[in-house]
ROSE-4610 file (N, C-alpha, C; in Angstrom, 1 decimal, always signed):
// ROSE-4610
residu = [X/X/X/X/X/X/X/X/X/X/X/X/X/X/X/X/X/X/X/X/X/X/X/X/X/X/X/X/X/X/X/X/X/X/X/X/X/X/X/X/X/X/X/X/X/X/X/X/X/X/X/X/X/X/X/X/X/X/X/X/X/X/X/X/X/X/X/X/X/X/X/X/X/X/X/X/X/X/X/X/X/X/X/X/X/X/X/X/X/X/X/X/X/X/X/X/X/X/X/X/X/X/X/X/X/X/X/X/X/X/X/X/X/X/X/X/X/X/X/X/X/X/X/X/X/X/X/X/X/X/X/X/X/X/X/X/X/X/X/X/X/X/X/X/X/X/X/X/X/X/X/X/X/X/X/X/X/X/X/X/X/X/X/X/X/X/X/X/X/X/X/X/X/X/X/X/X/X/X/X/X/X/X/X/X/X/X/X/X/X/X/X/X/X/X/X/X/X/X/X/X/X/X/X/X/X/X/X/X/X/X/X/X/X/X/X/X/X/X/X/X/X/X/X/X/X/X/X/X/X/X/X/X/X/X/X/X/X/X/X/X/X/X/X/X/X/X/X/X/X/X/X/X/X/X/X/X/X/X/X/X/X/X/X/X/X/X/X/X/X/X/X/X/X/X/X/X/X/X/X/X/X/X/X/X/X/X/X/X/X/X/X/X/X/X/X/X/X/X/X/X/X/X/X/X/X/X/X/X/X/X/X/X/X/X/X/X/X/X/X/X/X/X/X/X/X/X/X/X/X/X/X/X/X/X/X/X/X/X/X/X/X/X/X/X/X/X/X/X/X/X/X/X/X/X/X/X/X/X/X/X/X/X/X/X/X/X/X/X/X/X/X/X/X/X/X/X/X/X/X/X/X/X/X/X/X/X/X/X/X/X/X/X/X/X/X/X/X/X/X/X/X/X/X/X/X/X/X/X/X/X/X/X/X/X/X/X/X/X/X/X/X/X/X/X/X/X/X/X/X/X/X/X/X/X/X/X/X/X/X/X/X/X/X/X/X/X/X/X/X/X/X/X/X/X/X/X/X/X/X/X/X/X/X/X/X/X/X/X/X/X/X/X/X/X/X/X/X/X/X/X/X/X/X/X/X/X/X/X/X/X/X/X/X/X/X/X/X/X/X/X/X/X/X/X/X/X/X/X/X/X/X/X/X/X/X/X/X/X/X/X/X/X/X/X/X/X/X/X/X/X/X/X/X/X/X/X/X/X/X/X/X/X/X/X/X/X/X/X/X/X/X/X/X/X/X/X/X/X/X/X/X/X/X/X/X/X/X/X/X/X/X/X/X/X/X/X/X/X/X/X/X/X/X/X/X/X/X/X/X/X/X/X/X/X/X/X/X/X/X/X/X/X/X/X/X/X/X/X/X/X/X/X/X/X/X/X/X/X/X/X/X/X/X/X/X/X/X/X/X/X/X/X/X/X/X/X/X/X/X/X/X/X/X/X/X/X/X/X/X/X]
num = [1/1/1/2/2/2/3/3/3/4/4/4/5/5/5/6/6/6/7/7/7/8/8/8/9/9/9/10/10/10/11/11/11/12/12/12/13/13/13/14/14/14/15/15/15/16/16/16/17/17/17/18/18/18/19/19/19/20/20/20/21/21/21/22/22/22/23/23/23/24/24/24/25/25/25/26/26/26/27/27/27/28/28/28/29/29/29/30/30/30/31/31/31/32/32/32/33/33/33/34/34/34/35/35/35/36/36/36/37/37/37/38/38/38/39/39/39/40/40/40/41/41/41/42/42/42/43/43/43/44/44/44/45/45/45/46/46/46/47/47/47/48/48/48/49/49/49/50/50/50/51/51/51/52/52/52/53/53/53/54/54/54/55/55/55/56/56/56/57/57/57/58/58/58/59/59/59/60/60/60/61/61/61/62/62/62/63/63/63/64/64/64/65/65/65/66/66/66/67/67/67/68/68/68/69/69/69/70/70/70/71/71/71/72/72/72/73/73/73/74/74/74/75/75/75/76/76/76/77/77/77/78/78/78/79/79/79/80/80/80/81/81/81/82/82/82/83/83/83/84/84/84/85/85/85/86/86/86/87/87/87/88/88/88/89/89/89/90/90/90/91/91/91/92/92/92/93/93/93/94/94/94/95/95/95/96/96/96/97/97/97/98/98/98/99/99/99/100/100/100/101/101/101/102/102/102/103/103/103/104/104/104/105/105/105/106/106/106/107/107/107/108/108/108/109/109/109/110/110/110/111/111/111/112/112/112/113/113/113/114/114/114/115/115/115/116/116/116/117/117/117/118/118/118/119/119/119/120/120/120/121/121/121/122/122/122/123/123/123/124/124/124/125/125/125/126/126/126/127/127/127/128/128/128/129/129/129/130/130/130/131/131/131/132/132/132/133/133/133/134/134/134/135/135/135/136/136/136/137/137/137/138/138/138/139/139/139/140/140/140/141/141/141/142/142/142/143/143/143/144/144/144/145/145/145/146/146/146/147/147/147/148/148/148/149/149/149/150/150/150/151/151/151/152/152/152/153/153/153/154/154/154/155/155/155/156/156/156/157/157/157/158/158/158/159/159/159/160/160/160/161/161/161/162/162/162/163/163/163/164/164/164/165/165/165/166/166/166/167/167/167/168/168/168/169/169/169/170/170/170/171/171/171/172/172/172/173/173/173/174/174/174/175/175/175/176/176/176/177/177/177/178/178/178/179/179/179/180/180/180/181/181/181/182/182/182/183/183/183/184/184/184/185/185/185/186/186/186/187/187/187/188/188/188/189/189/189/190/190/190/191/191/191/192/192/192/193/193/193/194/194/194/195/195/195/196/196/196/197/197/197/198/198/198/199/199/199/200/200/200/201/201/201/202/202/202/203/203/203/204/204/204/205/205/205/206/206/206/207/207/207/208/208/208/209/209/209/210/210/210/211/211/211/212/212/212/213/213/213/214/214/214/215/215/215/216/216/216/217/217/217]
x = [+88.6/+87.8/+88.7/+88.2/+88.9/+88.4/+89.0/+88.6/+87.3/+86.8/+85.5/+84.4/+83.5/+82.4/+81.5/+81.1/+80.2/+78.8/+78.3/+77.0/+75.9/+74.8/+73.7/+72.4/+71.6/+70.2/+69.2/+68.3/+67.3/+66.0/+65.4/+64.1/+63.2/+62.3/+61.4/+60.2/+59.0/+57.8/+57.5/+58.3/+58.1/+59.1/+58.5/+59.4/+60.2/+59.6/+60.2/+61.4/+61.3/+62.4/+63.5/+63.1/+64.2/+64.9/+64.2/+64.9/+65.9/+65.4/+66.3/+67.5/+67.4/+68.6/+69.5/+68.9/+69.6/+70.5/+69.9/+70.6/+71.8/+71.5/+72.6/+73.8/+73.4/+74.4/+75.2/+74.6/+75.2/+76.2/+76.1/+77.1/+78.4/+78.3/+79.5/+80.2/+81.5/+82.3/+82.5/+82.4/+82.6/+81.4/+80.3/+79.1/+78.3/+77.5/+76.7/+75.4/+74.3/+73.1/+73.0/+73.0/+72.9/+71.5/+70.5/+69.2/+68.2/+67.0/+65.9/+64.6/+63.9/+62.6/+61.6/+60.3/+59.3/+58.5/+58.9/+58.3/+59.3/+59.0/+60.0/+60.2/+59.1/+59.3/+60.3/+60.0/+60.9/+62.3/+62.4/+63.7/+64.5/+63.8/+64.5/+65.0/+64.1/+64.5/+65.8/+65.8/+66.9/+68.2/+68.0/+69.1/+69.8/+69.0/+69.6/+70.3/+69.8/+70.4/+71.7/+71.7/+72.9/+73.9/+73.4/+74.1/+75.0/+74.3/+75.0/+75.8/+76.7/+77.5/+76.6/+75.6/+74.7/+73.3/+72.4/+70.9/+70.3/+69.7/+69.0/+67.5/+67.0/+65.7/+64.7/+63.6/+62.5/+61.8/+61.4/+60.7/+59.3/+58.5/+57.1/+56.7/+56.4/+55.9/+54.7/+53.9/+52.7/+53.2/+52.3/+52.6/+53.6/+54.9/+55.9/+56.7/+56.8/+57.5/+59.0/+59.8/+61.2/+61.8/+61.2/+61.7/+61.6/+60.4/+60.2/+61.2/+61.4/+62.4/+63.8/+64.1/+65.4/+65.7/+64.6/+64.8/+64.9/+64.2/+64.3/+65.6/+66.2/+67.5/+68.6/+68.4/+69.4/+69.3/+68.1/+67.9/+68.5/+68.7/+69.3/+70.8/+71.3/+72.8/+73.4/+72.6/+73.2/+74.3/+75.3/+76.5/+76.4/+75.4/+75.2/+75.0/+75.5/+75.2/+73.7/+73.0/+71.6/+71.3/+70.9/+70.6/+69.1/+68.4/+67.0/+67.0/+66.1/+66.0/+64.5/+64.1/+62.7/+62.4/+61.1/+60.7/+60.5/+60.5/+60.1/+61.3/+61.1/+62.1/+61.6/+60.6/+60.0/+61.1/+61.2/+62.2/+62.0/+60.8/+60.6/+61.1/+60.8/+61.3/+62.8/+63.5/+64.9/+65.5/+65.1/+65.6/+65.3/+64.0/+63.7/+64.5/+64.8/+65.6/+67.0/+67.6/+69.0/+69.1/+68.1/+68.2/+67.9/+67.2/+66.9/+68.1/+69.1/+70.3/+70.7/+70.0/+70.3/+71.7/+72.4/+73.7/+73.7/+72.5/+72.3/+70.9/+70.6/+69.2/+69.3/+68.8/+68.9/+67.5/+67.4/+66.1/+66.0/+64.8/+64.7/+64.7/+64.7/+64.7/+66.1/+67.1/+68.5/+68.9/+69.9/+70.4/+71.0/+70.8/+71.4/+72.8/+73.7/+75.1/+75.4/+74.7/+74.9/+74.6/+73.5/+73.1/+74.1/+74.7/+75.7/+77.0/+77.3/+78.5/+78.2/+77.0/+76.6/+76.7/+76.2/+76.2/+77.6/+78.5/+79.9/+80.5/+80.1/+80.6/+80.1/+78.8/+78.1/+78.7/+79.0/+79.6/+80.9/+81.7/+83.0/+83.0/+81.8/+81.7/+81.3/+81.1/+80.8/+79.3/+78.9/+77.5/+77.1/+76.0/+75.5/+74.2/+74.1/+72.8/+72.7/+71.5/+71.3/+71.6/+72.3/+72.7/+71.6/+70.4/+69.3/+68.8/+69.2/+68.7/+69.7/+70.9/+71.9/+71.4/+70.9/+70.4/+69.2/+68.3/+67.1/+67.5/+68.5/+68.9/+69.6/+70.4/+71.0/+70.0/+69.0/+67.9/+67.2/+66.8/+66.1/+66.8/+68.1/+68.9/+69.1/+69.2/+69.3/+68.1/+66.9/+65.6/+65.4/+66.2/+66.1/+67.3/+68.1/+69.3/+68.9/+69.9/+69.8/+69.8/+69.4/+69.4/+70.8/+70.9/+72.1/+73.1/+72.7/+73.6/+74.1/+73.5/+73.9/+74.5/+75.1/+75.7/+76.9/+77.2/+78.4/+79.7/+80.4/+81.7/+82.8/+83.3/+84.4/+85.7/+85.9/+87.1/+87.2/+86.1/+86.1/+86.6/+86.7/+87.1/+88.5/+88.9/+90.3/+90.9/+92.2/+92.7/+92.2/+92.1/+91.6/+90.1/+89.3/+87.9/+87.8/+88.7/+88.7/+89.0/+90.0/+90.3/+89.1/+88.4/+87.2/+86.1/+85.9/+84.9/+85.1/+86.4/+86.7/+86.4/+86.6/+86.4/+84.9/+84.1/+82.7/+82.1/+82.7/+82.3/+82.6/+83.6/+84.0/+83.1/+82.2/+81.2/+81.7/+82.8/+83.3/+82.6/+82.4/+81.8/+82.8/+82.3/+83.1/+84.2/+83.9/+84.9/+86.0/+85.6/+86.6/+87.4/+86.8/+87.5/+88.6/+88.2/+89.1/+90.3/+90.1/+91.2/+92.1/+91.5/+92.3/+93.2/+92.6/+93.3/+94.1/+93.9/+94.6/+94.1/+92.7/+92.1/+90.9/+90.4/+89.3/+88.0/+87.0/+85.6/+85.1/+85.3/+84.8/+85.3/+86.6/+87.2/+86.6/+86.4/+85.8/+84.4/+83.6/+82.3/+82.3/+83.2/+83.4/+83.7/+84.6/+84.9/+83.7/+83.0/+81.8/+80.8/+80.6/+79.6/+80.0/+81.3/+81.8/+81.7/+82.0/+82.0/+80.5/+79.6/+78.2/+77.7/+78.1/+77.7/+78.3/+79.6/+80.2/+79.7/+79.3/+78.8/+77.2/+76.6/+75.2/+74.4/+74.9/+74.2/+73.8/+72.8/+72.1/+72.6/+73.2/+73.6/+74.8/+75.5/+76.6/+76.3/+75.0/+74.6/+74.6/+74.1/+74.1/+75.5/+76.4/+77.8/+78.4/+78.1/+78.6/+78.1/+76.9/+76.3/+76.8/+76.9/+77.5/+78.9/+79.7/+81.1/+81.3/+80.5/+80.6/+80.2/+79.1/+78.6/+79.6/+80.4/+81.3/+82.7/+82.9/+84.2/+85.2/+84.7/+85.6/+85.9/+86.9/+87.3/+88.8]
y = [+81.4/+80.3/+79.1/+78.3/+77.0/+75.9/+74.8/+73.7/+73.1/+73.4/+73.0/+73.9/+73.3/+74.2/+74.8/+76.0/+76.7/+76.1/+75.8/+75.1/+76.2/+75.9/+76.8/+76.2/+76.9/+76.4/+77.3/+76.7/+77.5/+77.4/+78.6/+78.7/+79.5/+78.8/+79.5/+78.6/+79.2/+78.4/+78.0/+78.4/+78.0/+76.9/+75.7/+74.5/+74.6/+75.2/+75.4/+76.3/+77.4/+78.3/+77.7/+76.9/+76.2/+75.3/+74.6/+73.6/+74.2/+75.4/+76.1/+76.6/+77.2/+77.7/+76.6/+75.5/+74.3/+73.8/+73.7/+73.2/+74.2/+75.5/+76.5/+76.3/+76.2/+76.0/+74.8/+73.7/+72.4/+72.4/+73.4/+73.5/+74.2/+74.7/+75.5/+74.7/+74.3/+73.5/+74.3/+75.6/+76.3/+76.4/+75.8/+75.9/+74.6/+74.3/+73.1/+73.3/+72.8/+72.9/+71.9/+72.5/+71.6/+71.2/+72.0/+71.7/+72.7/+72.4/+73.3/+73.1/+74.2/+74.2/+75.0/+74.6/+75.2/+76.3/+76.4/+77.4/+77.8/+79.0/+79.6/+78.8/+78.3/+77.5/+76.3/+75.6/+74.4/+74.9/+76.0/+76.6/+77.0/+77.6/+78.0/+76.8/+75.8/+74.5/+73.9/+73.8/+73.3/+74.1/+75.4/+76.3/+76.1/+76.0/+75.8/+74.4/+73.5/+72.1/+72.0/+72.6/+72.4/+73.6/+74.8/+76.0/+76.1/+76.3/+76.4/+77.7/+77.8/+79.0/+80.1/+79.8/+80.8/+80.4/+81.3/+81.0/+81.9/+81.4/+82.2/+82.2/+83.3/+83.4/+84.2/+83.6/+84.4/+85.3/+86.4/+87.5/+87.2/+86.8/+86.7/+85.2/+84.7/+83.3/+83.3/+82.3/+82.2/+81.8/+82.0/+81.6/+82.5/+82.5/+83.3/+83.9/+85.2/+85.8/+85.9/+86.3/+86.3/+87.2/+88.3/+89.2/+88.6/+87.9/+87.2/+86.1/+85.3/+84.2/+84.8/+85.8/+86.5/+86.9/+87.6/+88.0/+86.9/+85.8/+84.6/+83.9/+83.9/+83.3/+84.2/+85.5/+86.3/+86.3/+86.1/+86.0/+84.8/+83.7/+82.5/+82.6/+83.7/+84.0/+83.0/+82.7/+81.8/+82.5/+81.8/+82.4/+82.4/+81.8/+81.8/+83.2/+83.4/+84.6/+84.4/+85.5/+85.4/+86.4/+86.0/+86.9/+86.7/+87.9/+87.9/+87.8/+87.0/+86.8/+86.9/+88.0/+88.4/+89.1/+89.3/+90.1/+91.6/+91.8/+93.1/+94.1/+95.2/+96.3/+97.5/+97.2/+98.3/+98.8/+100.1/+100.7/+100.2/+100.1/+99.6/+98.2/+97.3/+95.9/+95.8/+96.6/+96.6/+97.0/+98.2/+98.8/+97.9/+97.3/+96.5/+95.2/+94.6/+93.4/+93.6/+94.7/+95.0/+95.4/+96.1/+96.5/+95.3/+94.3/+93.1/+92.1/+92.4/+91.6/+90.8/+91.2/+90.5/+90.9/+90.0/+90.2/+90.5/+90.7/+91.0/+91.0/+91.5/+91.7/+91.6/+90.5/+90.2/+90.1/+90.6/+90.5/+89.3/+88.7/+87.4/+87.6/+88.9/+89.1/+89.3/+89.0/+89.2/+88.0/+88.2/+87.2/+86.0/+84.8/+83.6/+83.7/+84.1/+84.1/+85.3/+86.4/+87.5/+87.0/+86.2/+85.7/+84.8/+83.9/+83.0/+83.8/+84.8/+85.6/+86.3/+86.8/+87.4/+86.4/+85.2/+84.2/+83.8/+83.7/+83.5/+84.6/+85.8/+86.9/+86.9/+86.6/+86.5/+85.3/+84.2/+83.1/+83.3/+84.3/+84.6/+85.8/+86.3/+87.3/+88.7/+88.9/+90.2/+90.4/+91.7/+92.1/+92.3/+91.7/+91.8/+92.5/+93.4/+94.1/+94.2/+94.0/+94.1/+95.6/+95.7/+97.0/+98.1/+97.7/+98.6/+99.1/+98.5/+98.9/+99.9/+100.0/+100.8/+102.3/+102.8/+104.3/+104.4/+103.4/+103.4/+103.4/+102.6/+102.4/+103.7/+104.3/+105.6/+106.6/+106.7/+107.7/+107.5/+106.2/+105.9/+106.3/+106.0/+106.4/+107.9/+108.6/+110.0/+110.7/+110.1/+110.6/+110.4/+109.5/+109.2/+109.6/+110.6/+111.0/+111.6/+111.6/+112.1/+113.6/+114.3/+115.8/+116.3/+117.6/+118.3/+118.1/+118.2/+118.1/+116.7/+115.7/+114.3/+113.8/+114.6/+114.1/+113.2/+112.3/+111.4/+112.2/+111.9/+112.6/+111.7/+111.7/+110.9/+111.1/+112.4/+112.8/+112.2/+111.7/+111.1/+109.7/+109.1/+107.6/+107.5/+106.4/+106.0/+105.5/+105.4/+104.8/+103.4/+102.6/+101.2/+101.2/+102.1/+102.2/+102.7/+103.5/+104.0/+102.8/+102.0/+100.8/+99.9/+99.7/+98.8/+99.4/+100.8/+101.4/+101.2/+101.3/+101.1/+99.7/+98.7/+97.3/+97.0/+97.7/+97.6/+98.1/+99.2/+99.9/+98.9/+98.1/+97.2/+95.9/+95.8/+94.8/+93.6/+93.7/+92.5/+92.3/+91.0/+90.6/+90.8/+90.7/+90.8/+89.8/+88.5/+87.5/+87.8/+88.3/+88.6/+89.8/+90.8/+92.0/+91.5/+90.6/+90.1/+89.4/+88.6/+88.0/+89.0/+90.0/+91.0/+91.8/+92.1/+92.9/+92.1/+90.8/+89.9/+90.1/+90.3/+90.5/+89.6/+89.3/+88.4/+89.0/+88.1/+88.6/+89.4/+89.0/+89.8/+91.2/+91.3/+92.7/+93.5/+92.9/+93.7/+94.1/+93.2/+93.6/+94.8/+94.9/+96.0/+97.3/+97.2/+98.4/+98.8/+97.9/+98.3/+98.9/+98.5/+99.1/+100.5/+100.7/+102.1/+103.0/+102.6/+103.4/+103.8/+102.8/+103.1/+104.2/+104.2/+105.2/+106.5/+106.5/+107.8/+108.5/+107.6/+108.1/+108.4/+108.0/+108.2/+107.5/+106.2/+105.4/+104.1/+103.4/+102.3/+101.0/+100.9/+99.5/+99.7/+98.5/+98.5/+98.9/+98.6/+99.0/+100.5/+101.2/+102.7/+103.2/+102.5/+102.9/+102.7/+101.6/+101.4/+102.4/+102.7/+103.7/+105.1/+105.4/+106.8/+106.9/+105.9/+105.9/+106.1/+105.4/+105.5/+106.9/+107.4/+108.8/+109.8/+109.7/+110.7/+110.4/+109.3/+109.1/+108.5/+108.0/+107.4/+106.0/+105.8/+104.4/+104.2]
z = [+45.4/+45.9/+46.2/+47.2/+47.5/+46.5/+46.6/+45.7/+46.2/+47.4/+47.8/+47.2/+46.5/+45.9/+47.0/+46.7/+47.7/+47.6/+48.8/+48.9/+48.9/+48.1/+48.0/+48.3/+49.1/+49.4/+48.6/+47.8/+47.1/+47.8/+48.0/+48.7/+47.8/+47.1/+46.2/+45.9/+45.9/+45.7/+44.2/+43.3/+41.9/+41.5/+41.4/+41.0/+39.7/+38.7/+37.4/+37.5/+38.3/+38.5/+39.3/+40.4/+41.1/+40.3/+39.4/+38.6/+37.6/+37.0/+36.1/+36.8/+37.9/+38.7/+39.1/+39.5/+39.9/+38.7/+37.6/+36.4/+36.0/+36.2/+35.9/+36.9/+38.2/+39.2/+39.1/+38.7/+38.6/+37.4/+36.5/+35.4/+35.9/+37.1/+37.7/+38.7/+38.5/+39.5/+40.7/+40.8/+42.0/+42.9/+42.5/+43.3/+43.2/+44.3/+44.3/+45.0/+44.6/+45.3/+46.5/+47.7/+48.9/+49.3/+48.8/+49.2/+48.5/+48.6/+48.0/+48.8/+48.9/+49.6/+48.8/+48.9/+48.2/+49.1/+50.3/+51.2/+52.2/+52.8/+53.8/+55.1/+55.7/+56.9/+56.7/+55.6/+55.3/+55.0/+54.3/+53.9/+55.1/+56.1/+57.4/+58.1/+58.2/+58.8/+58.2/+56.8/+56.1/+56.4/+56.3/+56.4/+57.8/+58.8/+60.2/+60.3/+59.5/+59.6/+58.9/+57.7/+56.8/+56.8/+57.2/+57.2/+55.9/+54.8/+53.5/+53.4/+52.4/+52.3/+51.8/+51.0/+50.4/+50.4/+50.7/+50.6/+49.6/+48.5/+47.6/+47.9/+48.4/+49.0/+48.3/+47.9/+47.2/+48.2/+47.7/+48.5/+48.8/+47.8/+47.9/+47.9/+49.1/+49.2/+50.2/+50.0/+50.9/+52.3/+53.3/+54.7/+55.4/+54.9/+55.4/+54.2/+54.2/+53.1/+53.3/+52.3/+52.4/+53.5/+53.7/+54.8/+56.2/+56.4/+57.7/+57.9/+56.8/+56.9/+57.1/+56.4/+56.6/+58.0/+58.6/+60.0/+61.0/+60.7/+61.6/+61.5/+60.3/+60.1/+60.8/+60.7/+61.3/+62.8/+63.3/+64.8/+65.3/+64.5/+64.8/+64.6/+64.2/+64.0/+63.0/+61.9/+60.9/+60.2/+59.8/+59.2/+57.7/+57.1/+55.7/+55.1/+53.9/+53.1/+52.6/+52.6/+52.2/+51.2/+50.0/+48.8/+48.5/+48.5/+48.0/+46.5/+46.0/+44.5/+44.2/+43.5/+43.4/+42.1/+41.8/+40.7/+41.2/+42.4/+43.0/+42.9/+42.2/+42.3/+43.0/+43.9/+44.7/+45.7/+45.9/+46.8/+48.2/+48.7/+50.1/+50.3/+49.3/+49.4/+49.5/+48.6/+48.6/+49.9/+50.3/+51.6/+52.8/+52.9/+54.0/+54.0/+52.8/+52.8/+53.3/+52.8/+53.2/+54.6/+55.1/+56.6/+57.4/+56.9/+57.7/+57.7/+56.9/+57.0/+55.7/+54.6/+53.3/+52.9/+52.2/+51.7/+50.2/+49.7/+48.3/+47.9/+46.7/+46.2/+44.7/+44.1/+42.7/+42.1/+40.9/+40.2/+39.3/+39.3/+38.5/+37.0/+36.5/+35.1/+34.6/+35.4/+35.0/+34.1/+33.3/+32.4/+33.2/+32.8/+33.5/+33.9/+32.9/+33.2/+34.1/+34.1/+35.0/+36.5/+36.6/+37.9/+38.4/+37.6/+38.1/+38.5/+37.8/+38.2/+39.5/+39.7/+41.0/+42.2/+41.9/+43.0/+43.4/+42.4/+42.7/+43.6/+43.3/+44.1/+45.5/+45.6/+46.9/+47.7/+47.1/+47.8/+48.4/+47.9/+48.4/+49.3/+49.7/+50.7/+50.2/+48.9/+48.3/+48.4/+48.6/+48.6/+47.1/+46.7/+45.3/+45.2/+44.3/+44.0/+42.5/+42.0/+40.5/+40.1/+39.0/+38.6/+38.5/+38.0/+37.9/+39.2/+40.3/+41.6/+42.4/+41.9/+42.5/+42.7/+41.6/+41.6/+42.6/+42.5/+43.3/+44.8/+45.1/+46.5/+47.0/+46.2/+46.6/+46.8/+46.0/+46.1/+47.4/+47.7/+48.9/+50.1/+50.2/+51.3/+51.4/+50.3/+50.4/+51.0/+50.6/+51.1/+52.5/+53.1/+54.6/+55.3/+54.8/+55.5/+56.8/+57.7/+59.0/+58.9/+60.0/+60.0/+59.8/+59.5/+59.2/+60.4/+61.6/+62.8/+63.0/+62.3/+62.5/+61.2/+60.4/+59.1/+59.4/+58.5/+58.8/+58.9/+60.0/+60.3/+60.0/+58.7/+58.3/+59.1/+59.5/+60.1/+61.6/+62.1/+63.5/+63.5/+62.3/+62.2/+62.4/+63.1/+63.3/+61.9/+61.8/+60.6/+60.3/+61.3/+61.2/+60.7/+61.3/+60.9/+59.4/+59.0/+57.6/+56.6/+57.1/+56.3/+56.1/+57.2/+57.2/+56.4/+56.5/+55.7/+54.2/+53.8/+52.3/+51.9/+52.8/+52.4/+52.4/+53.3/+53.3/+52.0/+51.5/+50.3/+49.1/+49.2/+48.2/+48.2/+49.3/+49.3/+50.1/+50.9/+51.6/+52.9/+53.3/+54.5/+55.7/+56.9/+58.1/+58.0/+57.6/+57.6/+56.6/+55.4/+54.4/+54.8/+55.5/+56.0/+57.0/+57.9/+58.9/+58.2/+57.2/+56.5/+55.8/+55.2/+54.5/+55.5/+56.7/+57.6/+58.7/+58.6/+59.6/+61.0/+61.2/+62.5/+62.6/+63.8/+64.0/+63.5/+63.3/+62.9/+64.0/+65.2/+66.4/+66.4/+66.1/+66.1/+65.0/+63.8/+62.7/+63.2/+63.8/+64.2/+65.2/+66.1/+67.0/+66.2/+65.3/+64.5/+63.7/+63.1/+62.3/+63.2/+64.4/+65.3/+65.6/+65.8/+66.2/+65.0/+63.8/+62.7/+62.3/+62.5/+62.2/+63.1/+64.4/+65.3/+65.0/+64.6/+64.3/+63.0/+62.1/+60.8/+60.8/+62.0/+62.1/+61.0/+60.7/+59.7/+60.4/+59.8/+60.5/+60.0/+58.9/+58.3/+57.5/+57.2/+56.4/+54.9/+54.6/+53.2/+53.1/+54.1/+54.1/+54.0/+54.8/+54.8/+53.4/+52.7/+51.4/+50.4/+50.4/+49.5/+49.8/+51.0/+51.4/+51.0/+51.2/+50.8/+49.3/+48.5/+47.1/+46.6/+47.2/+46.9/+47.2/+48.4/+48.8/+48.2/+47.5/+46.8/+47.8/+49.0/+50.0/+49.6/+48.8/+48.3/+48.5]
């Protein structure tokens, strides 16, 4: 991390929870709370104004839920990392959030120190998912696998695409992959698009889970 603390926006309709998370974050020199919102519309507005490094977004809120807010932010091409923070460990919620563009999915029952560690990882470009959800996510993706004739074809990938695949499996963002390989974000995006098509997968989350299951690391 650089000397500049990662800026975090909290979007959650529970003031006590926001206050608790804020106090935890303020104890960490590597992170700072740049803003907080009690509802999704206000959170989206603030996010677009300040473009924080990381947005911690509640899933279940009145008026607009977390998935709708997430889709709206991604439609605006916001560069912030977005992590869903919720009590829901339902398979559909996890898969929907990640496919809508979430960079992580954390459960509110996790230990405070574990949460801080995960936020630090998310702030530097890693994908974060609560440990108890990993098996659930793998099972969900297995149940939605493509037909036999459309199985992922690892052999069709170029050497560069294989390098990027391994870094996606490590949870790195496009920006971090670009830095690691000394190429632009745009070039990484093109490679990711091509490898998704070749592997017959729909998202980088599916790529990461498939790579781990197949031992492609």
